[in-house]
Full PDB file with SEQRES, HELIX, SHEET, SSBOND, CRYST1, ORIGX, SCALE, CONECT and MASTER records, all heavy atoms in Angstrom:
SEQRES   1 A   46  MET ALA ALA ALA PHE HIS LEU GLU PRO ALA ASP PRO TRP          
SEQRES   2 A   46  GLY PRO VAL LYS THR LEU GLN ARG ALA PHE ASP PRO SER          
SEQRES   3 A   46  ALA LEU THR PHE SER PRO GLU TYR TYR ASP VAL LEU GLY          
SEQRES   4 A   46  LEU GLU PRO PRO ALA GLY GLY                                  
HELIX    1 AA1 GLY A   14  ALA A   22  1                                   9    
HELIX    2 AA2 PRO A   25  ALA A   27  5                                   3    
HELIX    3 AA3 PRO A   32  LEU A   38  1                                   7    
CRYST1    1.000    1.000    1.000  90.00  90.00  90.00 P 1           1          
ORIGX1      1.000000  0.000000  0.000000        0.00000                         
ORIGX2      0.000000  1.000000  0.000000        0.00000                         
ORIGX3      0.000000  0.000000  1.000000        0.00000                         
SCALE1      1.000000  0.000000  0.000000        0.00000                         
SCALE2      0.000000  1.000000  0.000000        0.00000                         
SCALE3      0.000000  0.000000  1.000000        0.00000                         
ATOM      1  N   MET A   1      -3.431 -24.853  25.701  1.00  0.00           N  
ATOM      2  CA  MET A   1      -4.724 -24.729  25.105  1.00  0.00           C  
ATOM      3  C   MET A   1      -4.616 -24.748  23.568  1.00  0.00           C  
ATOM      4  O   MET A   1      -5.450 -25.350  22.908  1.00  0.00           O  
ATOM      5  CB  MET A   1      -5.370 -23.412  25.563  1.00  0.00           C  
ATOM      6  CG  MET A   1      -6.771 -23.276  25.028  1.00  0.00           C  
ATOM      7  SD  MET A   1      -7.575 -21.712  25.270  1.00  0.00           S  
ATOM      8  CE  MET A   1      -7.908 -21.691  26.976  1.00  0.00           C  
ATOM      9  N   ALA A   2      -3.577 -24.092  23.029  1.00  0.00           N  
ATOM     10  CA  ALA A   2      -3.409 -24.086  21.585  1.00  0.00           C  
ATOM     11  C   ALA A   2      -3.213 -25.491  21.043  1.00  0.00           C  
ATOM     12  O   ALA A   2      -3.746 -25.838  19.974  1.00  0.00           O  
ATOM     13  CB  ALA A   2      -2.224 -23.215  21.201  1.00  0.00           C  
ATOM     14  N   ALA A   3      -2.488 -26.315  21.757  1.00  0.00           N  
ATOM     15  CA  ALA A   3      -2.265 -27.692  21.303  1.00  0.00           C  
ATOM     16  C   ALA A   3      -3.545 -28.493  21.381  1.00  0.00           C  
ATOM     17  O   ALA A   3      -3.836 -29.301  20.504  1.00  0.00           O  
ATOM     18  CB  ALA A   3      -1.178 -28.345  22.145  1.00  0.00           C  
ATOM     19  N   ALA A   4      -4.325 -28.270  22.411  1.00  0.00           N  
ATOM     20  CA  ALA A   4      -5.577 -29.013  22.602  1.00  0.00           C  
ATOM     21  C   ALA A   4      -6.569 -28.712  21.484  1.00  0.00           C  
ATOM     22  O   ALA A   4      -7.313 -29.593  21.063  1.00  0.00           O  
ATOM     23  CB  ALA A   4      -6.188 -28.662  23.963  1.00  0.00           C  
ATOM     24  N   PHE A   5      -6.584 -27.484  21.009  1.00  0.00           N  
ATOM     25  CA  PHE A   5      -7.528 -27.086  19.964  1.00  0.00           C  
ATOM     26  C   PHE A   5      -6.890 -27.030  18.579  1.00  0.00           C  
ATOM     27  O   PHE A   5      -7.511 -26.569  17.620  1.00  0.00           O  
ATOM     28  CB  PHE A   5      -8.186 -25.743  20.324  1.00  0.00           C  
ATOM     29  CG  PHE A   5      -9.120 -25.834  21.470  1.00  0.00           C  
ATOM     30  CD1 PHE A   5      -8.713 -25.425  22.746  1.00  0.00           C  
ATOM     31  CD2 PHE A   5     -10.394 -26.346  21.304  1.00  0.00           C  
ATOM     32  CE1 PHE A   5      -9.581 -25.514  23.827  1.00  0.00           C  
ATOM     33  CE2 PHE A   5     -11.270 -26.427  22.378  1.00  0.00           C  
ATOM     34  CZ  PHE A   5     -10.860 -26.017  23.650  1.00  0.00           C  
ATOM     35  N   HIS A   6      -5.632 -27.439  18.461  1.00  0.00           N  
ATOM     36  CA  HIS A   6      -4.900 -27.448  17.191  1.00  0.00           C  
ATOM     37  C   HIS A   6      -4.895 -26.048  16.564  1.00  0.00           C  
ATOM     38  O   HIS A   6      -5.170 -25.909  15.343  1.00  0.00           O  
ATOM     39  CB  HIS A   6      -5.478 -28.490  16.217  1.00  0.00           C  
ATOM     40  CG  HIS A   6      -5.551 -29.851  16.819  1.00  0.00           C  
ATOM     41  ND1 HIS A   6      -4.438 -30.603  17.044  1.00  0.00           N  
ATOM     42  CD2 HIS A   6      -6.630 -30.566  17.268  1.00  0.00           C  
ATOM     43  CE1 HIS A   6      -4.822 -31.765  17.594  1.00  0.00           C  
ATOM     44  NE2 HIS A   6      -6.123 -31.771  17.754  1.00  0.00           N  
ATOM     45  N   LEU A   7      -4.588 -25.038  17.362  1.00  0.00           N  
ATOM     46  CA  LEU A   7      -4.566 -23.674  16.865  1.00  0.00           C  
ATOM     47  C   LEU A   7      -3.159 -23.289  16.400  1.00  0.00           C  
ATOM     48  O   LEU A   7      -2.162 -23.739  16.979  1.00  0.00           O  
ATOM     49  CB  LEU A   7      -4.981 -22.704  17.988  1.00  0.00           C  
ATOM     50  CG  LEU A   7      -6.394 -22.900  18.550  1.00  0.00           C  
ATOM     51  CD1 LEU A   7      -6.613 -21.964  19.713  1.00  0.00           C  
ATOM     52  CD2 LEU A   7      -7.437 -22.690  17.485  1.00  0.00           C  
ATOM     53  N   GLU A   8      -3.113 -22.469  15.373  1.00  0.00           N  
ATOM     54  CA  GLU A   8      -1.833 -21.953  14.889  1.00  0.00           C  
ATOM     55  C   GLU A   8      -1.926 -20.453  14.838  1.00  0.00           C  
ATOM     56  O   GLU A   8      -3.010 -19.897  14.638  1.00  0.00           O  
ATOM     57  CB  GLU A   8      -1.545 -22.505  13.468  1.00  0.00           C  
ATOM     58  CG  GLU A   8      -1.341 -24.004  13.436  1.00  0.00           C  
ATOM     59  CD  GLU A   8      -1.019 -24.519  12.050  1.00  0.00           C  
ATOM     60  OE1 GLU A   8      -0.689 -23.698  11.182  1.00  0.00           O  
ATOM     61  OE2 GLU A   8      -1.101 -25.739  11.846  1.00  0.00           O  
ATOM     62  N   PRO A   9      -0.807 -19.763  14.991  1.00  0.00           N  
ATOM     63  CA  PRO A   9      -0.865 -18.285  14.919  1.00  0.00           C  
ATOM     64  C   PRO A   9      -1.292 -17.790  13.552  1.00  0.00           C  
ATOM     65  O   PRO A   9      -0.941 -18.398  12.522  1.00  0.00           O  
ATOM     66  CB  PRO A   9       0.563 -17.873  15.237  1.00  0.00           C  
ATOM     67  CG  PRO A   9       1.392 -19.078  15.158  1.00  0.00           C  
ATOM     68  CD  PRO A   9       0.513 -20.282  15.211  1.00  0.00           C  
ATOM     69  N   ALA A  10      -2.080 -16.732  13.559  1.00  0.00           N  
ATOM     70  CA  ALA A  10      -2.539 -16.126  12.299  1.00  0.00           C  
ATOM     71  C   ALA A  10      -1.459 -15.193  11.759  1.00  0.00           C  
ATOM     72  O   ALA A  10      -0.622 -14.691  12.507  1.00  0.00           O  
ATOM     73  CB  ALA A  10      -3.817 -15.359  12.535  1.00  0.00           C  
ATOM     74  N   ASP A  11      -1.458 -14.964  10.490  1.00  0.00           N  
ATOM     75  CA  ASP A  11      -0.558 -14.007   9.846  1.00  0.00           C  
ATOM     76  C   ASP A  11      -1.351 -12.744   9.516  1.00  0.00           C  
ATOM     77  O   ASP A  11      -1.941 -12.637   8.451  1.00  0.00           O  
ATOM     78  CB  ASP A  11       0.035 -14.601   8.574  1.00  0.00           C  
ATOM     79  CG  ASP A  11       0.956 -13.643   7.838  1.00  0.00           C  
ATOM     80  OD1 ASP A  11       1.377 -12.653   8.462  1.00  0.00           O  
ATOM     81  OD2 ASP A  11       1.245 -13.894   6.658  1.00  0.00           O  
ATOM     82  N   PRO A  12      -1.383 -11.783  10.423  1.00  0.00           N  
ATOM     83  CA  PRO A  12      -2.185 -10.567  10.185  1.00  0.00           C  
ATOM     84  C   PRO A  12      -1.685  -9.710   9.052  1.00  0.00           C  
ATOM     85  O   PRO A  12      -2.439  -8.947   8.461  1.00  0.00           O  
ATOM     86  CB  PRO A  12      -2.137  -9.815  11.508  1.00  0.00           C  
ATOM     87  CG  PRO A  12      -0.867 -10.267  12.133  1.00  0.00           C  
ATOM     88  CD  PRO A  12      -0.671 -11.682  11.677  1.00  0.00           C  
ATOM     89  N   TRP A  13      -0.412  -9.820   8.702  1.00  0.00           N  
ATOM     90  CA  TRP A  13       0.144  -8.974   7.659  1.00  0.00           C  
ATOM     91  C   TRP A  13       0.106  -9.605   6.275  1.00  0.00           C  
ATOM     92  O   TRP A  13       0.345  -8.945   5.281  1.00  0.00           O  
ATOM     93  CB  TRP A  13       1.603  -8.626   7.986  1.00  0.00           C  
ATOM     94  CG  TRP A  13       1.674  -7.821   9.278  1.00  0.00           C  
ATOM     95  CD1 TRP A  13       2.205  -8.226  10.466  1.00  0.00           C  
ATOM     96  CD2 TRP A  13       1.133  -6.523   9.486  1.00  0.00           C  
ATOM     97  NE1 TRP A  13       2.043  -7.249  11.401  1.00  0.00           N  
ATOM     98  CE2 TRP A  13       1.412  -6.169  10.832  1.00  0.00           C  
ATOM     99  CE3 TRP A  13       0.486  -5.589   8.681  1.00  0.00           C  
ATOM    100  CZ2 TRP A  13       1.018  -4.958  11.388  1.00  0.00           C  
ATOM    101  CZ3 TRP A  13       0.115  -4.369   9.256  1.00  0.00           C  
ATOM    102  CH2 TRP A  13       0.389  -4.075  10.575  1.00  0.00           C  
ATOM    103  N   GLY A  14      -0.221 -10.877   6.177  1.00  0.00           N  
ATOM    104  CA  GLY A  14      -0.291 -11.540   4.874  1.00  0.00           C  
ATOM    105  C   GLY A  14      -1.264 -10.860   3.917  1.00  0.00           C  
ATOM    106  O   GLY A  14      -0.849 -10.534   2.766  1.00  0.00           O  
ATOM    107  N   PRO A  15      -2.492 -10.618   4.296  1.00  0.00           N  
ATOM    108  CA  PRO A  15      -3.440  -9.943   3.366  1.00  0.00           C  
ATOM    109  C   PRO A  15      -3.000  -8.539   3.007  1.00  0.00           C  
ATOM    110  O   PRO A  15      -3.186  -8.096   1.876  1.00  0.00           O  
ATOM    111  CB  PRO A  15      -4.755  -9.922   4.146  1.00  0.00           C  
ATOM    112  CG  PRO A  15      -4.637 -11.033   5.156  1.00  0.00           C  
ATOM    113  CD  PRO A  15      -3.190 -11.112   5.490  1.00  0.00           C  
ATOM    114  N   VAL A  16      -2.378  -7.827   3.947  1.00  0.00           N  
ATOM    115  CA  VAL A  16      -1.910  -6.477   3.663  1.00  0.00           C  
ATOM    116  C   VAL A  16      -0.790  -6.507   2.637  1.00  0.00           C  
ATOM    117  O   VAL A  16      -0.811  -5.729   1.661  1.00  0.00           O  
ATOM    118  CB  VAL A  16      -1.436  -5.773   4.956  1.00  0.00           C  
ATOM    119  CG1 VAL A  16      -0.811  -4.428   4.666  1.00  0.00           C  
ATOM    120  CG2 VAL A  16      -2.576  -5.632   5.943  1.00  0.00           C  
ATOM    121  N   LYS A  17       0.155  -7.390   2.815  1.00  0.00           N  
ATOM    122  CA  LYS A  17       1.266  -7.513   1.864  1.00  0.00           C  
ATOM    123  C   LYS A  17       0.788  -7.919   0.468  1.00  0.00           C  
ATOM    124  O   LYS A  17       1.291  -7.450  -0.539  1.00  0.00           O  
ATOM    125  CB  LYS A  17       2.307  -8.484   2.397  1.00  0.00           C  
ATOM    126  CG  LYS A  17       3.043  -7.933   3.600  1.00  0.00           C  
ATOM    127  CD  LYS A  17       4.046  -8.945   4.140  1.00  0.00           C  
ATOM    128  CE  LYS A  17       4.726  -8.395   5.370  1.00  0.00           C  
ATOM    129  NZ  LYS A  17       5.670  -9.369   5.936  1.00  0.00           N  
ATOM    130  N   THR A  18      -0.194  -8.800   0.434  1.00  0.00           N  
ATOM    131  CA  THR A  18      -0.772  -9.216  -0.859  1.00  0.00           C  
ATOM    132  C   THR A  18      -1.412  -8.024  -1.562  1.00  0.00           C  
ATOM    133  O   THR A  18      -1.250  -7.821  -2.775  1.00  0.00           O  
ATOM    134  CB  THR A  18      -1.827 -10.338  -0.643  1.00  0.00           C  
ATOM    135  OG1 THR A  18      -1.172 -11.418  -0.026  1.00  0.00           O  
ATOM    136  CG2 THR A  18      -2.451 -10.765  -1.952  1.00  0.00           C  
ATOM    137  N   LEU A  19      -2.172  -7.221  -0.823  1.00  0.00           N  
ATOM    138  CA  LEU A  19      -2.795  -6.035  -1.380  1.00  0.00           C  
ATOM    139  C   LEU A  19      -1.753  -5.040  -1.882  1.00  0.00           C  
ATOM    140  O   LEU A  19      -1.904  -4.489  -2.955  1.00  0.00           O  
ATOM    141  CB  LEU A  19      -3.700  -5.380  -0.312  1.00  0.00           C  
ATOM    142  CG  LEU A  19      -4.427  -4.124  -0.739  1.00  0.00           C  
ATOM    143  CD1 LEU A  19      -5.401  -4.447  -1.862  1.00  0.00           C  
ATOM    144  CD2 LEU A  19      -5.156  -3.519   0.436  1.00  0.00           C  
ATOM    145  N   GLN A  20      -0.690  -4.838  -1.104  1.00  0.00           N  
ATOM    146  CA  GLN A  20       0.364  -3.935  -1.527  1.00  0.00           C  
ATOM    147  C   GLN A  20       1.048  -4.386  -2.809  1.00  0.00           C  
ATOM    148  O   GLN A  20       1.332  -3.570  -3.691  1.00  0.00           O  
ATOM    149  CB  GLN A  20       1.428  -3.794  -0.415  1.00  0.00           C  
ATOM    150  CG  GLN A  20       0.925  -3.000   0.781  1.00  0.00           C  
ATOM    151  CD  GLN A  20       1.932  -3.000   1.889  1.00  0.00           C  
ATOM    152  OE1 GLN A  20       2.705  -3.959   2.075  1.00  0.00           O  
ATOM    153  NE2 GLN A  20       1.903  -1.942   2.702  1.00  0.00           N  
ATOM    154  N   ARG A  21       1.289  -5.675  -2.960  1.00  0.00           N  
ATOM    155  CA  ARG A  21       1.930  -6.210  -4.164  1.00  0.00           C  
ATOM    156  C   ARG A  21       1.028  -6.026  -5.387  1.00  0.00           C  
ATOM    157  O   ARG A  21       1.503  -5.774  -6.483  1.00  0.00           O  
ATOM    158  CB  ARG A  21       2.266  -7.675  -4.002  1.00  0.00           C  
ATOM    159  CG  ARG A  21       3.538  -7.942  -3.227  1.00  0.00           C  
ATOM    160  CD  ARG A  21       3.974  -9.381  -3.322  1.00  0.00           C  
ATOM    161  NE  ARG A  21       2.985 -10.318  -2.765  1.00  0.00           N  
ATOM    162  CZ  ARG A  21       2.914 -10.686  -1.499  1.00  0.00           C  
ATOM    163  NH1 ARG A  21       3.778 -10.205  -0.620  1.00  0.00           N  
ATOM    164  NH2 ARG A  21       1.973 -11.515  -1.070  1.00  0.00           N  
ATOM    165  N   ALA A  22      -0.293  -6.101  -5.186  1.00  0.00           N  
ATOM    166  CA  ALA A  22      -1.208  -6.003  -6.319  1.00  0.00           C  
ATOM    167  C   ALA A  22      -1.584  -4.560  -6.664  1.00  0.00           C  
ATOM    168  O   ALA A  22      -2.176  -4.337  -7.721  1.00  0.00           O  
ATOM    169  CB  ALA A  22      -2.487  -6.797  -5.995  1.00  0.00           C  
ATOM    170  N   PHE A  23      -1.217  -3.609  -5.839  1.00  0.00           N  
ATOM    171  CA  PHE A  23      -1.603  -2.219  -6.056  1.00  0.00           C  
ATOM    172  C   PHE A  23      -0.810  -1.594  -7.187  1.00  0.00           C  
ATOM    173  O   PHE A  23       0.403  -1.704  -7.256  1.00  0.00           O  
ATOM    174  CB  PHE A  23      -1.409  -1.394  -4.762  1.00  0.00           C  
ATOM    175  CG  PHE A  23      -1.842   0.022  -4.921  1.00  0.00           C  
ATOM    176  CD1 PHE A  23      -3.187   0.334  -4.975  1.00  0.00           C  
ATOM    177  CD2 PHE A  23      -0.919   1.031  -5.009  1.00  0.00           C  
ATOM    178  CE1 PHE A  23      -3.603   1.657  -5.105  1.00  0.00           C  
ATOM    179  CE2 PHE A  23      -1.314   2.344  -5.166  1.00  0.00           C  
ATOM    180  CZ  PHE A  23      -2.667   2.663  -5.188  1.00  0.00           C  
ATOM    181  N   ASP A  24      -1.517  -0.910  -8.080  1.00  0.00           N  
ATOM    182  CA  ASP A  24      -0.889  -0.213  -9.213  1.00  0.00           C  
ATOM    183  C   ASP A  24      -0.928   1.300  -8.953  1.00  0.00           C  
ATOM    184  O   ASP A  24      -1.960   1.926  -9.141  1.00  0.00           O  
ATOM    185  CB  ASP A  24      -1.599  -0.550 -10.508  1.00  0.00           C  
ATOM    186  CG  ASP A  24      -1.014   0.140 -11.707  1.00  0.00           C  
ATOM    187  OD1 ASP A  24       0.115   0.695 -11.617  1.00  0.00           O  
ATOM    188  OD2 ASP A  24      -1.669   0.153 -12.774  1.00  0.00           O  
ATOM    189  N   PRO A  25       0.189   1.917  -8.560  1.00  0.00           N  
ATOM    190  CA  PRO A  25       0.164   3.338  -8.235  1.00  0.00           C  
ATOM    191  C   PRO A  25      -0.006   4.241  -9.454  1.00  0.00           C  
ATOM    192  O   PRO A  25      -0.243   5.426  -9.272  1.00  0.00           O  
ATOM    193  CB  PRO A  25       1.514   3.577  -7.549  1.00  0.00           C  
ATOM    194  CG  PRO A  25       2.397   2.501  -8.079  1.00  0.00           C  
ATOM    195  CD  PRO A  25       1.511   1.302  -8.312  1.00  0.00           C  
ATOM    196  N   SER A  26       0.102   3.713 -10.640  1.00  0.00           N  
ATOM    197  CA  SER A  26      -0.047   4.556 -11.834  1.00  0.00           C  
ATOM    198  C   SER A  26      -1.487   5.064 -11.973  1.00  0.00           C  
ATOM    199  O   SER A  26      -1.757   5.994 -12.720  1.00  0.00           O  
ATOM    200  CB  SER A  26       0.342   3.793 -13.091  1.00  0.00           C  
ATOM    201  OG  SER A  26      -0.565   2.743 -13.370  1.00  0.00           O  
ATOM    202  N   ALA A  27      -2.446   4.490 -11.222  1.00  0.00           N  
ATOM    203  CA  ALA A  27      -3.819   4.945 -11.271  1.00  0.00           C  
ATOM    204  C   ALA A  27      -4.031   6.229 -10.451  1.00  0.00           C  
ATOM    205  O   ALA A  27      -5.071   6.874 -10.577  1.00  0.00           O  
ATOM    206  CB  ALA A  27      -4.756   3.869 -10.777  1.00  0.00           C  
ATOM    207  N   LEU A  28      -3.066   6.586  -9.650  1.00  0.00           N  
ATOM    208  CA  LEU A  28      -3.173   7.783  -8.803  1.00  0.00           C  
ATOM    209  C   LEU A  28      -2.803   9.031  -9.565  1.00  0.00           C  
ATOM    210  O   LEU A  28      -1.858   9.039 -10.361  1.00  0.00           O  
ATOM    211  CB  LEU A  28      -2.261   7.675  -7.592  1.00  0.00           C  
ATOM    212  CG  LEU A  28      -2.521   6.495  -6.653  1.00  0.00           C  
ATOM    213  CD1 LEU A  28      -1.463   6.484  -5.552  1.00  0.00           C  
ATOM    214  CD2 LEU A  28      -3.898   6.593  -6.042  1.00  0.00           C  
ATOM    215  N   THR A  29      -3.568  10.083  -9.340  1.00  0.00           N  
ATOM    216  CA  THR A  29      -3.212  11.398  -9.901  1.00  0.00           C  
ATOM    217  C   THR A  29      -3.110  12.393  -8.739  1.00  0.00           C  
ATOM    218  O   THR A  29      -3.855  12.286  -7.748  1.00  0.00           O  
ATOM    219  CB  THR A  29      -4.294  11.879 -10.906  1.00  0.00           C  
ATOM    220  OG1 THR A  29      -5.553  11.924 -10.237  1.00  0.00           O  
ATOM    221  CG2 THR A  29      -4.372  10.964 -12.092  1.00  0.00           C  
ATOM    222  N   PHE A  30      -2.189  13.321  -8.866  1.00  0.00           N  
ATOM    223  CA  PHE A  30      -1.965  14.297  -7.826  1.00  0.00           C  
ATOM    224  C   PHE A  30      -2.106  15.715  -8.381  1.00  0.00           C  
ATOM    225  O   PHE A  30      -1.778  15.955  -9.532  1.00  0.00           O  
ATOM    226  CB  PHE A  30      -0.550  14.133  -7.237  1.00  0.00           C  
ATOM    227  CG  PHE A  30      -0.358  12.782  -6.584  1.00  0.00           C  
ATOM    228  CD1 PHE A  30       0.296  11.766  -7.279  1.00  0.00           C  
ATOM    229  CD2 PHE A  30      -0.788  12.533  -5.317  1.00  0.00           C  
ATOM    230  CE1 PHE A  30       0.482  10.521  -6.705  1.00  0.00           C  
ATOM    231  CE2 PHE A  30      -0.605  11.290  -4.723  1.00  0.00           C  
ATOM    232  CZ  PHE A  30       0.030  10.290  -5.415  1.00  0.00           C  
ATOM    233  N   SER A  31      -2.573  16.588  -7.547  1.00  0.00           N  
ATOM    234  CA  SER A  31      -2.778  17.977  -7.953  1.00  0.00           C  
ATOM    235  C   SER A  31      -1.407  18.689  -8.042  1.00  0.00           C  
ATOM    236  O   SER A  31      -0.430  18.256  -7.451  1.00  0.00           O  
ATOM    237  CB  SER A  31      -3.662  18.703  -6.938  1.00  0.00           C  
ATOM    238  OG  SER A  31      -2.995  18.834  -5.705  1.00  0.00           O  
ATOM    239  N   PRO A  32      -1.374  19.829  -8.740  1.00  0.00           N  
ATOM    240  CA  PRO A  32      -0.154  20.622  -8.777  1.00  0.00           C  
ATOM    241  C   PRO A  32       0.304  21.025  -7.367  1.00  0.00           C  
ATOM    242  O   PRO A  32       1.497  21.159  -7.090  1.00  0.00           O  
ATOM    243  CB  PRO A  32      -0.515  21.826  -9.642  1.00  0.00           C  
ATOM    244  CG  PRO A  32      -1.647  21.347 -10.490  1.00  0.00           C  
ATOM    245  CD  PRO A  32      -2.407  20.358  -9.640  1.00  0.00           C  
ATOM    246  N   GLU A  33      -0.648  21.265  -6.477  1.00  0.00           N  
ATOM    247  CA  GLU A  33      -0.318  21.650  -5.125  1.00  0.00           C  
ATOM    248  C   GLU A  33       0.492  20.582  -4.392  1.00  0.00           C  
ATOM    249  O   GLU A  33       1.352  20.878  -3.585  1.00  0.00           O  
ATOM    250  CB  GLU A  33      -1.579  21.994  -4.304  1.00  0.00           C  
ATOM    251  CG  GLU A  33      -2.282  23.231  -4.778  1.00  0.00           C  
ATOM    252  CD  GLU A  33      -3.196  23.020  -5.980  1.00  0.00           C  
ATOM    253  OE1 GLU A  33      -3.412  21.843  -6.409  1.00  0.00           O  
ATOM    254  OE2 GLU A  33      -3.702  24.015  -6.491  1.00  0.00           O  
ATOM    255  N   TYR A  34       0.166  19.342  -4.659  1.00  0.00           N  
ATOM    256  CA  TYR A  34       0.915  18.223  -4.062  1.00  0.00           C  
ATOM    257  C   TYR A  34       2.407  18.323  -4.387  1.00  0.00           C  
ATOM    258  O   TYR A  34       3.263  18.232  -3.510  1.00  0.00           O  
ATOM    259  CB  TYR A  34       0.333  16.886  -4.554  1.00  0.00           C  
ATOM    260  CG  TYR A  34       1.152  15.683  -4.195  1.00  0.00           C  
ATOM    261  CD1 TYR A  34       1.009  15.091  -2.960  1.00  0.00           C  
ATOM    262  CD2 TYR A  34       2.057  15.109  -5.104  1.00  0.00           C  
ATOM    263  CE1 TYR A  34       1.759  13.951  -2.618  1.00  0.00           C  
ATOM    264  CE2 TYR A  34       2.818  14.002  -4.773  1.00  0.00           C  
ATOM    265  CZ  TYR A  34       2.648  13.431  -3.541  1.00  0.00           C  
ATOM    266  OH  TYR A  34       3.398  12.331  -3.198  1.00  0.00           O  
ATOM    267  N   TYR A  35       2.676  18.523  -5.665  1.00  0.00           N  
ATOM    268  CA  TYR A  35       4.087  18.618  -6.096  1.00  0.00           C  
ATOM    269  C   TYR A  35       4.729  19.876  -5.540  1.00  0.00           C  
ATOM    270  O   TYR A  35       5.900  19.888  -5.201  1.00  0.00           O  
ATOM    271  CB  TYR A  35       4.154  18.566  -7.621  1.00  0.00           C  
ATOM    272  CG  TYR A  35       3.741  17.229  -8.174  1.00  0.00           C  
ATOM    273  CD1 TYR A  35       2.493  17.051  -8.714  1.00  0.00           C  
ATOM    274  CD2 TYR A  35       4.586  16.134  -8.114  1.00  0.00           C  
ATOM    275  CE1 TYR A  35       2.093  15.808  -9.200  1.00  0.00           C  
ATOM    276  CE2 TYR A  35       4.201  14.919  -8.584  1.00  0.00           C  
ATOM    277  CZ  TYR A  35       2.964  14.750  -9.143  1.00  0.00           C  
ATOM    278  OH  TYR A  35       2.586  13.523  -9.616  1.00  0.00           O  
ATOM    279  N   ASP A  36       3.958  20.971  -5.468  1.00  0.00           N  
ATOM    280  CA  ASP A  36       4.487  22.235  -4.987  1.00  0.00           C  
ATOM    281  C   ASP A  36       4.896  22.116  -3.515  1.00  0.00           C  
ATOM    282  O   ASP A  36       5.962  22.554  -3.107  1.00  0.00           O  
ATOM    283  CB  ASP A  36       3.442  23.347  -5.136  1.00  0.00           C  
ATOM    284  CG  ASP A  36       3.979  24.711  -4.810  1.00  0.00           C  
ATOM    285  OD1 ASP A  36       5.110  25.014  -5.242  1.00  0.00           O  
ATOM    286  OD2 ASP A  36       3.277  25.453  -4.071  1.00  0.00           O  
ATOM    287  N   VAL A  37       4.049  21.486  -2.690  1.00  0.00           N  
ATOM    288  CA  VAL A  37       4.339  21.315  -1.278  1.00  0.00           C  
ATOM    289  C   VAL A  37       5.580  20.490  -1.073  1.00  0.00           C  
ATOM    290  O   VAL A  37       6.404  20.762  -0.191  1.00  0.00           O  
ATOM    291  CB  VAL A  37       3.134  20.698  -0.558  1.00  0.00           C  
ATOM    292  CG1 VAL A  37       3.506  20.222   0.829  1.00  0.00           C  
ATOM    293  CG2 VAL A  37       1.971  21.684  -0.472  1.00  0.00           C  
ATOM    294  N   LEU A  38       5.775  19.469  -1.890  1.00  0.00           N  
ATOM    295  CA  LEU A  38       6.949  18.598  -1.777  1.00  0.00           C  
ATOM    296  C   LEU A  38       8.175  19.155  -2.458  1.00  0.00           C  
ATOM    297  O   LEU A  38       9.255  18.597  -2.336  1.00  0.00           O  
ATOM    298  CB  LEU A  38       6.645  17.207  -2.327  1.00  0.00           C  
ATOM    299  CG  LEU A  38       5.590  16.428  -1.539  1.00  0.00           C  
ATOM    300  CD1 LEU A  38       5.290  15.084  -2.228  1.00  0.00           C  
ATOM    301  CD2 LEU A  38       6.010  16.199  -0.108  1.00  0.00           C  
ATOM    302  N   GLY A  39       8.000  20.222  -3.201  1.00  0.00           N  
ATOM    303  CA  GLY A  39       9.131  20.805  -3.923  1.00  0.00           C  
ATOM    304  C   GLY A  39       9.543  19.985  -5.118  1.00  0.00           C  
ATOM    305  O   GLY A  39      10.719  19.978  -5.480  1.00  0.00           O  
ATOM    306  N   LEU A  40       8.606  19.275  -5.714  1.00  0.00           N  
ATOM    307  CA  LEU A  40       8.912  18.412  -6.843  1.00  0.00           C  
ATOM    308  C   LEU A  40       8.323  18.999  -8.145  1.00  0.00           C  
ATOM    309  O   LEU A  40       7.365  19.762  -8.111  1.00  0.00           O  
ATOM    310  CB  LEU A  40       8.275  17.018  -6.642  1.00  0.00           C  
ATOM    311  CG  LEU A  40       8.749  16.264  -5.418  1.00  0.00           C  
ATOM    312  CD1 LEU A  40       7.895  14.993  -5.241  1.00  0.00           C  
ATOM    313  CD2 LEU A  40      10.208  15.920  -5.520  1.00  0.00           C  
ATOM    314  N   GLU A  41       8.904  18.630  -9.246  1.00  0.00           N  
ATOM    315  CA  GLU A  41       8.358  18.987 -10.545  1.00  0.00           C  
ATOM    316  C   GLU A  41       7.277  17.972 -10.910  1.00  0.00           C  
ATOM    317  O   GLU A  41       7.504  16.783 -10.801  1.00  0.00           O  
ATOM    318  CB  GLU A  41       9.463  18.952 -11.612  1.00  0.00           C  
ATOM    319  CG  GLU A  41      10.432  20.113 -11.514  1.00  0.00           C  
ATOM    320  CD  GLU A  41       9.754  21.448 -11.856  1.00  0.00           C  
ATOM    321  OE1 GLU A  41       8.957  21.493 -12.812  1.00  0.00           O  
ATOM    322  OE2 GLU A  41      10.052  22.439 -11.153  1.00  0.00           O  
ATOM    323  N   PRO A  42       6.119  18.458 -11.363  1.00  0.00           N  
ATOM    324  CA  PRO A  42       5.091  17.498 -11.803  1.00  0.00           C  
ATOM    325  C   PRO A  42       5.584  16.755 -13.029  1.00  0.00           C  
ATOM    326  O   PRO A  42       6.387  17.241 -13.805  1.00  0.00           O  
ATOM    327  CB  PRO A  42       3.900  18.377 -12.177  1.00  0.00           C  
ATOM    328  CG  PRO A  42       4.257  19.776 -11.806  1.00  0.00           C  
ATOM    329  CD  PRO A  42       5.694  19.841 -11.447  1.00  0.00           C  
ATOM    330  N   PRO A  43       5.130  15.503 -13.191  1.00  0.00           N  
ATOM    331  CA  PRO A  43       5.555  14.751 -14.371  1.00  0.00           C  
ATOM    332  C   PRO A  43       5.052  15.393 -15.652  1.00  0.00           C  
ATOM    333  O   PRO A  43       4.029  16.073 -15.672  1.00  0.00           O  
ATOM    334  CB  PRO A  43       4.909  13.366 -14.164  1.00  0.00           C  
ATOM    335  CG  PRO A  43       3.798  13.608 -13.181  1.00  0.00           C  
ATOM    336  CD  PRO A  43       4.169  14.783 -12.380  1.00  0.00           C  
ATOM    337  N   ALA A  44       5.783  15.186 -16.733  1.00  0.00           N  
ATOM    338  CA  ALA A  44       5.370  15.717 -18.023  1.00  0.00           C  
ATOM    339  C   ALA A  44       4.027  15.163 -18.432  1.00  0.00           C  
ATOM    340  O   ALA A  44       3.775  13.980 -18.241  1.00  0.00           O  
ATOM    341  CB  ALA A  44       6.425  15.403 -19.076  1.00  0.00           C  
ATOM    342  N   GLY A  45       3.161  16.003 -18.951  1.00  0.00           N  
ATOM    343  CA  GLY A  45       1.850  15.553 -19.377  1.00  0.00           C  
ATOM    344  C   GLY A  45       0.897  15.431 -18.226  1.00  0.00           C  
ATOM    345  O   GLY A  45      -0.239  14.993 -18.385  1.00  0.00           O  
ATOM    346  N   GLY A  46       1.262  15.806 -17.012  1.00  0.00           N  
ATOM    347  CA  GLY A  46       0.412  15.667 -15.852  1.00  0.00           C  
ATOM    348  C   GLY A  46      -0.117  16.969 -15.444  1.00  0.00           C  
ATOM    349  O   GLY A  46      -0.946  17.473 -15.026  1.00  0.00           O  
TER     350      GLY A  46                                                      
MASTER        0    0    0    3    0    0    0    6  349    1    0    4          
END                                                                             
């Protein structure tokens, strides 16, 4: 059937990977509680 209708498999992860590559995590801010729960030191100036 795929040959009859000239169908090709879709790439469902292509758009997701493109979005991940374009994402800038520096825009995220986290509360002091976030760092406390993870046992991390908050960044300087944050």
